C-alpha atoms as one frame of an Amber mdcrd trajectory, in Angstrom:
protein
  60.945  61.275   7.840  57.175  61.291   7.941  55.517  64.452   9.161  53.268
  63.809  12.169  51.154  66.963  11.918  48.075  64.835  11.411  48.236  64.051
  15.133  47.717  67.727  15.878  44.614  67.735  13.725  43.212  64.766  15.553
  43.823  66.415  18.906  42.528  69.885  18.076  39.530  69.144  15.894  38.625
  65.855  17.549  38.331  64.080  14.235  36.674  60.699  14.187  34.724  58.514
  11.840  31.463  60.334  11.161  28.181  59.006  12.445  24.697  60.273  11.615
  23.054  60.430  15.036  22.370  63.834  16.516  24.657  65.181  19.266  27.412
  62.599  18.639  29.683  64.747  16.486  32.616  66.610  18.068  32.875  70.405
  18.095  34.401  71.983  14.993  35.186  75.667  14.364  34.083  77.089  11.010
  35.213  80.301   9.353  33.315  81.985   6.533  36.271  83.662   4.787  34.112
  86.677   3.919  33.891  87.493   7.643  37.583  87.592   8.500  37.341  91.032
  10.115  39.660  93.725   8.814  41.458  91.176   6.683  38.944  91.273   3.822
  36.843  93.546   1.705  33.907  92.547  -0.470  33.966  93.582  -4.117  30.636
  93.612  -5.930  30.263  93.516  -9.693  27.460  95.348 -11.434  25.274  94.570
 -14.394  22.263  92.325 -14.764  23.436  89.876 -12.122  25.355  91.160  -9.119
  27.893  88.815  -7.604  30.416  89.266  -4.831  34.062  88.415  -4.349  36.005
  88.363  -1.101  39.332  90.186  -1.426  42.014  89.502   1.177  43.495  92.853
   2.222  46.474  91.603   4.228  48.595  88.496   4.592  46.695  85.627   6.169
  47.430  82.203   7.607  44.697  79.576   7.563  45.212  76.962  10.257  44.384
  73.281  10.537  42.235  73.722  13.653  39.440  75.367  11.626  37.350  74.565
   8.561  37.323  77.432   6.043  34.289  78.189   3.884  34.616  79.862   0.468
  31.200  81.362  -0.182  32.290  83.055  -3.435  35.446  83.933  -5.339  38.131
  84.565  -2.737  40.869  86.731  -4.264  44.493  86.983  -3.153  45.517  90.341
  -4.689  48.865  91.913  -5.515  51.344  92.017  -2.593  49.213  89.725  -0.398
  50.243  86.191   0.613  47.843  83.503   1.791  49.531  80.714   3.755  47.624
  77.472   4.431  48.920  75.030   7.023  49.269  71.285   6.411  46.078  69.373
   7.162  43.755  72.348   6.632  40.298  71.667   5.186  38.777  74.253   2.820
  35.166  73.809   1.758  33.569  75.810  -1.049  29.961  76.619  -1.902  28.196
  76.795  -5.193  25.336  79.218  -5.565  21.876  78.537  -6.967  22.695  75.243
  -8.612  21.114  72.291  -6.903  23.070  69.062  -6.613  21.675  66.351  -8.806
  19.433  68.704 -10.803  21.504  68.494 -13.974  21.404  72.268 -14.366  24.060
  73.351 -16.849  24.290  77.045 -15.959  24.359  78.964 -12.723  21.791  81.573
 -11.773  24.635  83.611 -10.269  27.559  83.256 -12.695  31.111  83.908 -11.494
  30.009  83.345  -7.909  30.921  79.808  -6.892  33.368  79.193  -4.118  36.802
  79.456  -5.725  40.297  80.653  -4.824  41.864  83.139  -7.248  45.463  84.304
  -6.836  45.799  87.536  -8.841  48.987  88.825 -10.479  51.464  89.625  -7.731
  49.611  87.615  -5.088  51.004  84.428  -3.570  49.554  81.167  -2.294  51.750
  79.137   0.066  49.744  75.924   0.468  52.244  73.293   1.559  50.726  70.100
   2.885  52.548  66.871   3.689  52.098  63.215   2.823  50.537  62.708   6.261
  48.568  65.964   6.324  47.488  67.065   2.841  45.550  70.268   2.331  42.054
  69.430   1.082  39.940  71.661  -1.155  36.474  70.241  -1.668  32.778  71.047
  -1.712  30.405  71.687   1.148  28.908  68.261   0.404  31.961  66.013   0.703
  31.902  63.895   3.881  34.866  61.753   2.835  37.396  63.899   4.709  39.134
  63.584   8.089  36.341  64.213  10.562  33.591  63.203   8.152  30.237  64.915
   8.521  31.361  66.759  11.661  33.194  69.111   9.293  30.057  69.993   7.291
  28.788  73.400   8.511  25.231  74.184   9.545  24.512  76.596   6.693  25.589
  77.558   3.199  24.729  80.245   0.604  24.928  83.004   3.173  22.452  85.686
   2.175  21.558  84.027  -1.130  18.036  82.769  -1.683  17.674  79.940  -4.180
  14.348  78.673  -5.455  13.212  75.303  -4.162  15.312  75.306  -1.015  14.639
  75.721   2.668  15.942  79.093   3.847  16.651  80.014   7.468  17.664  83.642
   8.070  18.896  83.962   4.501  20.825  80.699   4.605  20.237  77.136   3.473
  20.096  74.686   6.377  22.545  71.815   6.061  22.333  70.269   9.508  19.632
  70.002  12.154  19.870  69.364  15.880  23.349  70.853  16.285  24.466  72.828
  19.332  26.471  76.055  19.301  26.042  79.664  18.316  26.581  81.088  14.832
  27.976  84.638  14.992  29.224  86.620  11.989  30.322  83.568  10.063  32.824
  82.309  12.655  31.337  79.670  14.898  31.884  76.388  16.704  29.152  73.752
  16.585  28.804  70.089  17.466  26.273  67.316  17.040  23.323  67.309  14.743
  22.432  65.350  11.640  22.883  66.129   7.970  19.763  66.936   5.997  19.761
  64.321   3.272  17.248  66.288   1.223  16.782  70.030   1.568  14.373  71.370
  -0.997  15.041  68.250  -3.004  18.579  69.282  -3.943  20.830  67.977  -1.161
  22.287  64.522  -1.470  24.422  63.919   1.601  25.415  60.342   2.184  27.993
  58.741   4.432  28.512  56.234   1.620  30.813  58.891   0.177  33.284  57.468
   2.666  33.292  54.113   0.900  34.294  52.868  -2.521  30.662  52.685  -3.631
  29.400  54.480  -6.717  28.229  57.409  -4.603  31.782  58.652  -4.076  32.376
  58.818  -7.833  29.202  60.383  -9.183  29.660  64.022  -8.142  31.364  66.912
  -9.947  30.958  70.637 -10.510  30.162  71.262  -6.833  32.463  74.297  -6.540
  35.048  76.221  -8.536  38.764  75.523  -8.298  42.198  77.049  -7.704  43.317
  79.805 -10.098  46.835  81.264 -10.329  47.534  84.422 -12.359  51.146  85.257
 -13.117  53.269  87.744 -15.024  54.898  85.441 -17.570  54.597  85.286 -21.354
  51.276  84.446 -23.025  51.273  84.506 -26.840  47.569  85.260 -27.246  46.544
  88.245 -29.353  49.759  88.835 -31.310  49.903  88.856 -35.093  51.568  86.140
 -37.106  55.300  85.934 -36.554  55.377  88.333 -33.583  57.722  87.418 -30.727
  55.683  87.714 -27.521  58.851  87.558 -25.404  60.206  90.822 -26.800  56.910
  92.607 -27.520  55.072  94.626 -24.880  51.718  93.395 -23.625  48.428  95.287
 -24.068  46.382  95.036 -20.895  42.661  94.288 -21.136  39.996  96.929 -20.762
  36.990  95.514 -18.923  33.766  97.359 -18.202  33.151  96.659 -14.526  29.428
  97.336 -14.939  28.743  94.958 -17.809  31.862  92.818 -17.904  32.272  93.696
 -21.591  35.821  93.574 -22.976  37.010  96.360 -25.242  40.190  97.507 -26.896
  43.036  95.320 -28.099  44.645  92.822 -25.778  47.927  91.119 -26.517  50.069
  88.938 -24.313  47.347  88.398 -21.712  44.638  85.850 -20.997  41.409  86.667
 -19.163  40.313  84.368 -16.352  37.112  82.495 -17.093  34.256  83.734 -14.927
  36.076  86.755 -13.512  35.232  89.504 -16.010  33.377  91.516 -13.381  36.542
  91.995 -11.317  38.900  93.676 -13.763  41.765  94.281 -11.334  42.186  90.564
 -10.719  40.950  88.878 -13.870  43.911  88.262 -16.132  47.413  86.813 -16.379
  50.426  87.455 -18.583  53.465  89.698 -18.786  57.222  89.728 -19.256  58.588
  88.497 -15.900  59.766  84.993 -16.726  60.937  84.298 -13.152  57.606  85.253
 -11.632  56.475  83.406  -8.496  52.811  82.814  -7.602  53.642  80.636  -4.600
  54.060  76.996  -3.603  51.414  74.279  -3.913  52.332  70.878  -2.497  50.312
  67.882  -1.273  46.887  69.252  -2.174  43.812  67.098  -2.804  41.373  69.050
  -4.981  37.962  67.356  -5.350  34.615  67.677  -7.122  35.260  71.093  -8.715
  34.618  72.471 -12.180  31.568  74.629 -11.506  29.724  75.476 -14.741  29.492
  79.265 -14.950  27.804  79.317 -18.352  27.700  77.122 -21.426  31.278  76.111
 -22.338  32.659  78.128 -19.405  33.683  75.834 -16.571  36.343  76.192 -13.943
  39.231  73.745 -13.688  40.790  72.047 -10.695  44.050  73.956 -11.195  44.273
  76.860 -13.661  47.421  78.825 -14.493  47.377  82.066 -16.474  50.913  83.174
 -17.368  52.357  81.486 -14.277  56.128  81.808 -13.875  58.845  79.225 -13.407
  59.561  80.087  -9.766  56.092  78.878  -8.791  56.130  75.365  -7.295  53.395
  72.853  -8.158  53.951  69.255  -7.054  52.151  66.391  -5.340  48.734  67.582
  -6.481  45.539  65.580  -6.980  42.527  66.551  -9.063  39.555  64.231  -8.556
  36.171  64.183 -10.346  36.440  67.692 -11.738  33.740  68.604 -14.244  36.131
  70.198 -16.753  39.929  70.071 -17.145  42.133  69.102 -14.236  45.305  71.076
 -15.003  45.187  73.886 -17.562  47.938  76.377 -18.353  47.560  79.439 -20.566
  51.130  80.425 -21.448  53.738  80.695 -18.737  56.463  78.205 -17.913  55.624
  76.803 -14.474  56.670  73.193 -13.895  54.287  70.481 -12.667  55.594  67.347
 -10.927  53.999  64.398  -9.165  50.438  65.203 -10.177  47.475  62.897 -10.676
  44.357  63.627 -12.688  41.538  61.249 -11.818  38.257  61.208 -13.749  38.212
  64.681 -15.275  35.104  65.693 -17.176  37.175  66.958 -20.097  40.979  66.836
 -20.436  43.533  65.895 -17.814  46.214  68.323 -18.986  45.273  71.295 -21.169
  47.954  73.654 -22.500  47.355  76.885 -24.389  48.885  80.120 -25.659  52.572
  79.201 -25.609  52.912  77.111 -22.441  56.570  76.101 -22.046  56.864  74.343
 -18.691  57.939  70.811 -17.866  55.474  68.200 -16.618  57.069  65.110 -15.078
  55.614  62.180 -13.123  52.014  62.746 -14.240  49.159  60.227 -14.042  45.811
  60.528 -15.757  42.854  58.173 -15.388  39.642  58.642 -17.337  36.162  57.133
 -17.174  34.887  56.223 -13.718  32.364  53.582 -14.753  32.330  50.882 -12.081
  31.101  47.702 -13.790  33.750  45.088 -14.475  31.927  44.308 -17.721  32.023
  47.946 -18.786  28.245  48.363 -18.806  27.276  49.753 -15.381  28.141  53.314
 -14.442  28.723  55.415 -11.353  25.718  57.698 -11.748  27.833  60.607 -12.973
  26.812  62.289 -16.193  28.289  60.265 -19.050  29.227  63.539 -20.758  31.849
  63.957 -18.034  33.773  60.715 -18.523  36.725  62.510 -20.060  37.672  63.694
 -23.518  41.287  63.857 -24.722  44.072  62.722 -22.463  45.721  66.065 -23.088
  44.522  68.988 -25.188  47.213  71.267 -26.551  46.628  74.588 -28.292  48.726
  77.411 -29.617  47.412  80.901 -30.344  43.646  80.939 -30.768  43.780  83.069
 -33.912  45.172  81.712 -37.153  48.769  82.825 -36.719  52.197  81.605 -35.770
  53.116  83.964 -32.963  55.965  82.718 -30.785  56.942  81.272 -28.401  55.415
  78.119 -29.756  53.623  75.819 -27.340  56.401  73.260 -27.029  56.271  72.136
 -23.429  57.960  68.964 -22.175  56.034  65.949 -20.864  58.115  63.214 -19.260
  57.283  60.051 -17.335  53.541  60.247 -17.809  51.068  57.396 -17.360  48.040
  58.330 -19.469  45.079  55.939 -19.435  42.083  56.782 -21.600  38.360  56.050
 -21.541  38.705  52.410 -22.471  36.176  50.157 -24.152  33.069  50.026 -21.981
  29.633  51.099 -23.191  30.083  54.609 -21.837  33.646  55.073 -23.051  32.243
  57.045 -25.985  29.514  59.620 -26.295  26.971  56.881 -26.887  25.741  53.907
 -28.873  23.479  54.033 -31.894  20.338  51.943 -32.344  22.379  49.046 -33.694
  24.569  49.026 -30.598  27.592  50.397 -32.468  29.815  53.219 -31.275  28.989
  56.521 -32.929  30.865  58.983 -30.757  34.346  60.297 -31.062  37.069  60.799
 -31.471  38.056  59.852 -27.929  41.771  59.644 -28.462  44.938  60.307 -26.534
  46.785  63.644 -26.634  45.207  66.117 -29.066  47.291  68.871 -30.698  45.982
  71.808 -32.721  46.617  75.481 -33.484  50.360  75.058 -34.028  50.934  73.414
 -30.645  53.420  70.670 -29.884  55.097  68.892 -26.996  58.250  66.907 -26.394
  57.099  63.638 -24.807  59.547  61.220 -23.208  59.371  57.889 -21.369  55.573
  57.778 -21.197  52.695  55.309 -21.488  49.603  56.051 -23.581  46.940  53.355
 -23.446  43.236  52.502 -23.744  42.187  55.274 -26.099  39.406  53.795 -28.235
  39.808  56.078 -31.253  43.544  56.385 -31.509  46.659  57.095 -29.479  47.292
  60.630 -30.754  45.507  63.305 -32.810  47.957  65.782 -34.311  45.723  68.021
 -36.380  45.375  71.127 -38.516  42.674  73.118 -40.261  42.827  71.377 -43.611
  39.382  69.841 -44.115  40.415  67.130 -46.550  41.994  64.122 -44.838  43.136
  62.919 -48.257  45.247  66.038 -48.738  48.462  64.858 -47.143  50.810  67.328
 -48.760  52.843  68.998 -46.074  52.703  72.348 -47.900  48.949  72.554 -47.316
  49.265  72.503 -43.558  48.921  76.220 -42.787  48.620  76.916 -39.055  49.230
  73.328 -38.158  50.418  71.223 -35.258  51.576  68.899 -37.999  54.341  71.473
 -38.556  55.553  70.956 -35.017  55.902  67.177 -35.507  56.725  66.696 -39.178
  58.716  69.888 -39.757  62.109  70.977 -38.476  62.916  74.588 -37.657  66.314
  75.971 -38.599  66.272  78.988 -36.260  64.508  80.471 -33.274  66.093  78.649
 -30.379  64.288  76.226 -28.119  60.827  77.780 -28.424  60.836  79.717 -31.692
  61.200  82.938 -29.698  64.982  82.790 -29.457  65.478  81.407 -25.968  68.015
  78.736 -25.149  66.857  75.270 -24.174  66.829  75.930 -20.438  64.201  78.609
 -21.141  66.477  81.315 -19.783  66.288  84.826 -21.158  69.565  84.244 -22.986
  68.748  84.547 -26.673  70.012  82.137 -29.276  69.062  81.449 -32.869  70.150
  77.812 -32.864  67.160  75.442 -32.789  66.842  73.279 -29.696  65.431  70.185
 -31.367  62.001  69.308 -32.758  58.966  71.099 -31.345  56.968  67.875 -31.343
  58.478  64.549 -30.357  57.589  61.115 -28.984  60.603  59.343 -27.548  60.547
  56.082 -25.570  56.769  56.236 -25.411  54.849  52.969 -25.142  51.512  52.868
 -26.978  49.210  50.086 -25.805  45.595  49.096 -26.597  44.782  52.185 -28.660
  42.408  52.527 -31.607  40.429  49.289 -31.398  36.980  50.913 -31.603  35.205
  51.985 -34.766  34.121  55.610 -34.869  31.513  56.030 -37.578  31.476  59.765
 -36.938  35.027  60.359 -38.143  35.995  57.133 -39.834  38.466  55.805 -37.289
  39.277  52.367 -38.617  38.996  50.395 -35.368  38.458  46.667 -35.439  35.414
  46.416 -33.141  32.101  48.222 -33.523  30.618  47.339 -30.127  31.612  46.309
 -26.638  30.597  42.683 -27.049  32.847  42.230 -30.066  35.726  43.883 -28.264
  35.171  41.783 -25.125  35.270  38.576 -27.146  38.515  39.584 -28.815  40.018
  40.799 -25.539  39.289  37.477 -23.848  40.981  35.635 -26.704  43.950  38.028
 -26.874  43.770  41.196 -28.952  45.639  41.241 -32.252  48.249  43.945 -32.776
  46.873  47.342 -33.690  47.681  48.958 -37.005  49.164  52.352 -37.772  45.754
  53.440 -39.065  44.132  52.399 -35.771  46.727  54.105 -33.592  47.057  57.280
 -35.633  43.774  58.032 -37.472  44.083  60.456 -40.361  40.837  62.343 -39.736
  38.957  63.966 -36.870  35.830  66.016 -36.199  37.255  68.363 -33.598  35.858
  71.859 -33.594  38.514  73.930 -35.309  39.003  77.593 -34.455  36.380  79.553
 -36.345  34.223  76.505 -37.013  30.783  76.481 -35.417  30.215  72.728 -35.361
  32.058  69.456 -35.061  30.581  68.070 -38.248  33.439  68.795 -40.650  36.036
  66.078 -41.050  39.565  67.463 -40.800  43.025  66.134 -41.411  45.140  64.537
 -38.699  48.250  62.375 -38.330  49.588  62.740 -41.855  51.941  60.058 -43.181
  54.837  62.355 -42.293  53.638  62.451 -38.676  53.072  58.698 -38.558  56.561
  58.116 -39.923  58.113  60.526 -37.424  56.516  58.825 -34.401  57.260  55.340
 -35.725  60.897  55.793 -36.750  63.365  53.452 -35.091  65.610  55.969 -33.362
  62.706  57.358 -31.333  62.571  54.007 -29.495  58.780  54.068 -29.262  57.115
  50.745 -28.486  53.761  49.512 -29.803  51.437  46.847 -28.383  53.769  45.780
 -25.581  52.480  46.057 -22.043  55.013  47.702 -19.677  54.342  45.211 -16.907
  52.338  47.258 -14.413  49.462  45.513 -12.635  46.904  44.398 -15.197  44.420
  47.206 -15.894  40.947  46.344 -17.087  40.039  47.956 -20.426  36.617  48.829
 -18.974  36.997  50.591 -15.619  39.552  52.247 -13.374  38.410  51.900  -9.826
  40.325  49.372  -7.784  43.808  48.214  -6.893  45.811  49.976  -9.599  49.591
  49.681  -9.277  51.509  51.788 -11.804  54.969  50.327 -11.131  56.497  49.052
 -14.369  58.662  45.962 -14.812  61.072  44.431 -17.288  62.359  46.519 -20.182
  60.050  49.390 -19.212  61.697  49.744 -15.785  65.228  50.398 -17.062  65.131
  51.792 -20.573  68.196  51.017 -22.639  68.072  54.208 -24.713  66.499  56.840
 -22.488  67.408  60.340 -23.657  65.668  62.627 -21.193  66.921  66.218 -21.371
  68.353  67.825 -18.248  66.902  71.332 -18.501  64.352  73.046 -16.261  64.587
  70.719 -13.279  63.737  67.505 -15.131  65.056  64.368 -13.439  66.993  63.185
 -16.464  67.862  59.863 -14.774  64.174  58.839 -14.719  64.927  56.217 -17.364
  61.670  54.295 -17.057  58.242  54.315 -18.673  55.434  56.168 -16.967  55.038
  58.079 -13.717  56.093  55.342 -11.275  59.116  53.073 -11.091  59.313  51.936
  -7.460  57.252  54.369  -5.383  53.461  54.700  -5.574  53.758  58.339  -4.539
  49.989  58.985  -4.693  49.291  56.529  -1.873  48.179  57.820   1.537  47.321
  61.452   0.782  44.863  61.278  -2.142  41.104  60.716  -2.093  41.657  58.143
  -4.845  43.749  56.094  -2.458  41.148  56.404   0.318  38.598  54.979  -2.125
  40.743  51.952  -2.954  41.785  52.946  -6.466  45.503  52.392  -5.869  47.644
  49.609  -4.455  51.376  49.092  -4.140  53.863  50.709  -1.787  54.535  54.346
  -1.002  58.185  54.759  -0.016  59.042  57.567   2.420  62.655  57.236   3.557
  63.874  58.445   6.938  66.470  61.168   6.304  69.356  62.342   8.520  71.658
  65.247   7.576  75.174  65.531   9.006  78.465  67.091   7.918  81.796  65.873
   6.630  83.928  68.937   7.141  82.081  71.676   5.311  80.072  69.345   3.073
  76.504  68.260   3.957  76.015  64.491   4.067  72.543  63.030   3.559  71.902
  59.560   4.955  68.645  57.707   4.340  67.246  54.231   4.645  67.035  52.512
   1.300  65.939  49.383  -0.500  67.990  47.448  -3.004  67.131  48.184  -6.635
  65.122  51.328  -5.881  66.139  54.649  -7.457  66.191  57.703  -5.201  66.471
  61.423  -5.946  68.161  63.575  -3.301  67.092  67.232  -3.475  68.043  70.415
  -1.623  66.289  73.705  -0.908  67.272  76.947   0.806  63.668  77.982   1.535
  61.902  74.610   1.999  59.797  75.464  -1.059  61.817  75.142  -4.248  63.981
  72.012  -4.427  66.747  71.165  -6.897  68.449  67.854  -7.535  71.665  66.954
  -5.718  71.973  63.430  -7.095  70.053  60.413  -8.329  71.144  57.431  -6.252
  70.748  53.686  -6.921  69.547  52.360  -3.592  71.021  49.578  -1.517  69.461
  47.826   1.458  70.101  49.712   4.683  71.695  53.143   5.011  72.559  55.080
   1.868  74.840  58.124   1.888  75.041  61.051  -0.553  77.359  64.065  -0.177
  76.193  67.439  -1.492  79.166  68.661  -3.570  77.834  72.181  -4.145  76.505
  73.569  -0.863  78.444  74.078   2.352  77.384  73.760   5.952  76.506  77.080
   7.555  76.391  79.118   4.344  72.599  79.260   4.464  69.721  77.162   5.810
  69.578  73.918   3.866  66.643  71.517   3.623  67.003  68.062   2.123  64.463
  65.510   0.992  64.733  62.106  -0.630  62.096  60.873  -3.090  61.982  57.321
  -4.386  61.228  57.190  -8.079
């Protein structure tokens, strides 16, 4: 049944479509989190640049009747829980980096608005389909309530050059009424300042599907979770990180310098000045950092320093009891979802228009990702030539980037996570789908390919779609610098080993764990570390890349457009799986060396018949332009892709093994209604939310829900309304459908049921 909490938001906050005339906006209460009374302390780092962080000192609940402002890093420390109600709006500042200036580094590093959950802390942020929790920048007016929810000031106490400062704050709105006291205030009316010191760029056109809504990124930080689960960073070759103690980092709180030897931990980017909260990793595989559900995370990825950006969602050693599902990352400047080690699962997540990679895995990540959508390149011209105004350097890189240990070793567990039912759509074939055009109008950037594997990393990929990657569908690479050297023995520390080699011992992950990732040790291998099974590869590798020698058929957009209009010929193995790349290998200072990728052994493994992979066949979803991604997309598949004849999804770790279809959507466009992408018209198709009634037949719970013929439904149960497990997958019929829970009994404990259409 749909949750109607959004009605409470409308009543309390008085939300309405935003106007720009003074004194017409309703009253809204704002809370600067740094001023939450005895609930916070302020930690200050030392060194050349002093920055602050707000540390929550007791459990807190943020409510939907207020707008919360993150003026810096807000830290949820050990033994503290932050609960955020459905429908709550959280806005975050960025310091000393003017919007639209193109500045690539902050004057005050490590000090954007961001939310950091330290080891032992918990974030319970559970929105609903009707009332998602929104994390966004101060600037975003495309939220419930519009510009009424933009506060009067930002950068409290921080003076930035070239801006208008009032009492130590930057003025955002003029002509408002109300009193500002200690960061908690209620104001109404007023008008946004469209240009303050030349660096503001407010526009109500953000509330439309115009280019303005797509051009922004890097306006704040992101959400960071730090857990206590295995990270394989820092161990020597062959060391088992599961059974070897960690070495905690030593950080100089004055300078931020790191000293000593660290093993089994990963430092949080941008947090070196706050040593108590700045790392993840450990030996507690069942660790729980909280529950994140129905969250829209927009315009993040603040650039702290060169090559140090924050992600929409970052996980450092996050454990399997953490819940992450129904999450949106939109127009982030760096990666959307990145996991360093750990084994948290991710379900029902959408990555729209990341600046770098949609899904980035590192340091032995072992979770399961299922029902995942990625869209890259937010150019808006139907001919592929006009752009949104966003920096073209942030149109997305690899679909996924997957790394093992950073040093040249083979510490275990290997990075062998599972990716199932993913719809991955690359940069496409417009002018700005690559890094640029040369003087002759030919493509000279690259490689902009699909999933990229290096440093001994792998993944088991099932029932997925990989399409529109101009320089190849996959890059499975190693450090060998001669593409012509295809001997397997020369691979060294190589992701090629994960795909073209077969282990004979080490369990599921090389570290001795069984295939459900339990702590039960076994030496029997759990299958290949790298696998593509029932994956459909479509429209990949048609562009020439002179930089790395990708043998695409078309050297410019015009040539591609002509061929596309006439019907593209089938791609070749060399197009789909290029044998060279110019990725920056570990220890290499430039991207100029050409390295080996996709050896014949890898190509043969992906192409063999019993993997059931499909090439150059469209899975029947609504036609997607090869140039842009911005309107009316419907990801529901049809025909053979809707009911796979040979689906072999595993059943471990909460995977819905009956999801025997290609991509993230079979019947239910689950990202409709609660995402900013949907508000901007990117998606079409139907979101299915069944009405659910629970009764009893004797001692057995009976779940009844309204269904549609031909639709697949998953019935799930929870004892805490946070973590859900599958009861059954049910083929729907028109009218009422009934499923009996054969495991749980009425009255034994509180039971919560939900039904999700696949």
